[in-house]
C-alpha positions, 0 to 999 in steps of 0.5 A: 476470511483471508488478509487482503493482498493487495489495495486500489489506488485509494488504499495504496494512497492511504497506506501511505499518507499521500494523495491519490494523484501522487499514487497514480503518477509514481505508477505512471513512472513505474516507481511504486510496486504495482499489478494489473489484474484484467483493466485494474491496476493494484498495490500489493501490501506487503510490497509497498511496506518494503518499498516505503521501508528501502525509501526511508532515511536512517533506516535502521529498524524495520518498519511495522506492516501498514496498516490496512481498514478492511471493509465491512469491519466497521472502520476498525484498524488493525495491522497486517501481518 
């Protein structure tokens, strides 16, 4: 099965370590990478990683990819590639 390309509001909040309300606010302000797919708003994982990296103070190193919890894998965490 292919890796997930994007997450919903709750998934983006979990990846970033913030509340879903803050993700929604940043979305309304068009300050966070997102896309509309039909009526849904999704957050591309790769773009979230880059977005966070660009906002990291003293960004002298690359961020490791965000941790994604895949649905249906028993809650195990693994790194994206």
